[in-house]
C-alpha positions as CSV (number, residue, x, y, z in Angstrom):
1,M,9.4,-0.2,23.5
2,N,8.0,-2.4,20.8
3,I,10.2,-4.7,18.7
4,G,8.8,-6.6,15.8
5,N,9.5,-7.9,12.3
6,L,7.5,-6.7,9.3
7,F,7.5,-10.1,7.8
8,D,6.1,-11.9,10.9
9,A,2.5,-12.9,11.4
10,I,1.6,-13.0,7.7
11,P,-1.1,-15.6,7.1
12,A,-0.5,-18.2,4.4
13,Q,-3.9,-17.4,2.8
14,L,-5.1,-13.8,2.2
15,P,-8.7,-13.7,1.2
16,Q,-8.6,-10.0,1.8
17,E,-5.7,-7.5,1.8
18,L,-4.2,-7.3,5.3
19,C,-3.7,-3.9,6.9
20,T,-2.0,-3.7,10.3
21,T,-1.4,-0.4,12.1
22,L,2.1,-0.4,13.5
23,L,2.2,3.0,15.0
24,N,-0.4,5.7,15.4
25,A,0.4,9.3,16.5
26,D,-1.3,12.7,16.3
27,S,0.2,13.6,12.9
28,F,0.8,10.2,11.2
29,R,-0.1,6.6,11.0
30,L,2.3,3.8,10.0
31,E,0.8,0.7,8.4
32,R,2.0,-2.6,7.0
33,I,-0.1,-3.8,4.1
34,V,0.1,-7.3,2.7
35,S,-1.5,-8.1,-0.7
36,Q,-1.4,-11.2,-3.0
37,G,-3.3,-10.8,-6.2
38,H,-5.5,-8.0,-4.7
39,R,-6.6,-5.0,-6.7
40,S,-9.0,-2.1,-6.4
41,P,-12.6,-3.0,-7.3
42,P,-13.7,-2.0,-10.8
43,G,-14.5,1.8,-10.9
44,F,-13.1,2.3,-7.3
45,W,-10.6,5.1,-6.7
46,Y,-8.8,6.0,-3.4
47,D,-9.4,9.6,-2.6
48,Q,-7.8,10.0,0.8
49,E,-7.9,12.9,3.3
50,E,-4.2,12.4,4.2
51,D,-1.0,12.3,2.2
52,E,0.5,8.8,1.9
53,W,4.1,7.7,1.4
54,V,4.3,4.1,0.5
55,I,7.2,1.7,-0.3
56,V,7.1,-1.9,-1.6
57,L,9.4,-4.1,0.5
58,E,8.6,-7.4,-1.2
59,G,6.6,-8.5,-4.2
60,S,5.3,-6.1,-6.8
61,A,2.3,-3.9,-7.6
62,S,0.9,-1.6,-10.2
63,L,-0.7,1.8,-9.3
64,H,-2.7,4.0,-11.6
65,F,-3.3,7.7,-11.0
66,D,-6.3,9.5,-12.3
67,G,-5.5,11.5,-15.4
68,E,-2.3,9.6,-16.2
69,A,-2.1,7.4,-19.4
70,E,-0.1,4.6,-17.9
71,S,0.2,2.8,-14.6
72,R,3.3,2.9,-12.5
73,E,5.0,-0.4,-11.7
74,L,6.4,-0.8,-8.2
75,R,9.0,-3.5,-7.2
76,P,11.0,-3.9,-4.0
77,G,12.5,-0.6,-3.0
78,S,10.0,1.5,-5.1
79,Y,8.3,4.2,-3.3
80,V,5.8,7.0,-4.1
81,N,4.4,10.0,-2.2
82,I,0.7,10.4,-2.9
83,P,-0.7,13.8,-1.9
84,A,-4.1,14.0,-0.3
85,H,-7.0,13.8,-2.8
86,V,-4.9,12.5,-5.7
87,R,-7.2,9.7,-7.0
88,H,-5.4,6.4,-7.4
89,R,-6.1,2.7,-7.6
90,V,-4.3,-0.6,-7.3
91,V,-4.3,-2.2,-10.7
92,C,-2.7,-5.4,-9.5
93,T,-0.4,-7.0,-7.0
94,D,1.7,-10.1,-7.6
95,P,-0.6,-13.1,-7.6
96,A,2.3,-15.6,-7.0
97,R,3.8,-14.1,-3.9
98,K,3.0,-11.7,-1.1
99,T,3.5,-8.0,-1.7
100,V,4.5,-6.3,1.5
101,W,4.0,-2.5,1.7
102,L,4.9,0.0,4.3
103,A,2.7,3.1,4.3
104,I,2.9,6.3,6.2
105,H,-0.3,8.4,6.2
106,Y,0.3,12.0,7.3
107,V,-1.0,15.5,7.1
108,S,1.3,18.0,5.4
């Protein structure tokens, strides 16, 4: 049995986005992602093999999905289910405070 806290062990400085696998099983992977001012590189799009359900627990972010005119703003409690191969990018995350995400990668 593992007991932890999603807000523990977050470094004061984040030169890179921090991804920590919390649970890995045959059909899914649970990750904590911590960002602060991070964004996708120019021209880069995520195009993932797995579906991804993500929720913002703290902070804020903006996601853009290929083919959509406007980005989607996420704040604490906002979640989105991203089907496999739906191209998307992180436009921005809050530069003033940490954005803590919880992501479940799964195969439907």
